C-alpha positions in Angstrom: -3.5 35.9 20.7 -5.4 32.9 19.7 -6.6 31.2 16.5 -10.2 30.1 16.5 -11.2 27.4 13.9 -14.9 26.9 13.6 -15.5 23.2 13.0 -18.1 20.5 13.8 -15.3 18.0 14.4 -12.5 19.7 16.5 -10.8 16.5 17.5 -11.0 15.0 14.0 -9.4 18.2 12.5 -6.7 18.2 15.1 -5.9 14.5 14.5 -5.8 15.2 10.8 -3.3 18.0 11.2 -1.0 15.8 13.3 -1.4 12.9 10.8 -0.5 15.2 7.8 2.6 16.4 9.6 3.6 12.8 10.4 3.0 11.7 6.8 5.0 14.6 5.4 2.2 16.4 3.5 2.6 19.4 5.8 6.3 20.3 6.0 6.4 23.8 7.4 4.8 22.8 10.7 5.8 20.4 13.4 4.7 19.6 17.0 6.7 18.9 20.2 6.3 16.3 22.9 3.5 18.5 24.4 1.6 18.3 21.1 2.1 22.1 20.6 2.7 23.3 17.1 5.7 25.3 15.9 6.7 26.7 12.6 9.5 24.6 11.1 11.2 25.5 7.9 14.6 24.6 6.5 16.1 28.0 7.5 14.7 27.7 11.0 13.7 31.4 11.0 10.6 31.1 13.2 11.5 28.0 15.2 11.4 28.8 18.9 9.6 32.1 18.4 6.2 30.8 19.6 4.1 27.7 20.0 0.5 27.1 19.4 -1.3 25.0 22.0 -4.5 23.4 20.7 -7.6 23.0 22.8 -10.5 20.9 21.5 -13.9 22.5 22.1 -17.4 22.1 21.0 -17.7 23.8 17.6 -14.1 25.1 17.6 -10.5 24.2 17.7 -8.6 27.0 19.6 -4.9 27.4 19.4 -3.4 29.7 22.1 0.1 31.2 21.9 2.8 30.0 24.2 5.8 32.4 24.1 9.5 31.8 24.5 11.0 33.4 27.6 11.8 36.6 25.8 8.1 37.0 24.8 6.4 36.9 21.4 7.2 39.7 18.9 4.4 41.2 16.9 6.1 39.9 13.7 6.3 36.3 15.1 2.7 36.6 16.3 1.6 37.6 12.8 3.6 34.9 11.0 2.4 32.1 13.3 -1.3 33.1 13.0 -1.2 33.9 9.3 0.7 30.8 8.3 -1.2 28.4 10.4 -4.5 29.6 8.9 -2.9 29.5 5.5 -2.0 25.8 6.2 -5.5 25.1 7.2 -6.9 26.6 4.1 -4.4 24.7 1.9 -5.0 21.3 3.4 -8.2 21.2 5.4 -10.7 23.6 3.8 -13.5 21.1 3.9 -12.9 20.4 7.6 -13.8 23.9 9.0 -16.1 26.7 8.1 -13.9 29.7 9.1 -10.9 30.7 11.1 -9.7 33.9 12.7 -6.9 35.2 14.8 -7.4 37.6 17.8 -5.4 40.8 17.8 -4.7 40.8 21.5 -4.1 38.2 24.2 -7.1 36.1 25.3 -7.7 34.5 28.7 -5.9 31.3 27.8 -2.9 32.8 26.1 0.4 32.6 28.0 2.1 35.7 26.7 4.7 36.4 29.4 
């Protein structure tokens, strides 16, 4: 349950995402005090359903799922992964070469 974003500048891409949220050009995503992303729309439908924890790596920015106490539903998992990648394509298409979401939990996901 991770998003892998292939990029030559992981830290730069991450910093750009935070800046775009702060500047208001990205309005459907926010981040908390731990710098984890969450989906944030006016109706609040997906808020608190999961968080995405970023890790800067060489050649990739990886976002692992952090679940709420009740766990992450398949629907929330799909929404978080799909909409985060959609946001990347809409705003940062020149900052990465590809992105994909894993279908199952990876070693760094906190799913329970």
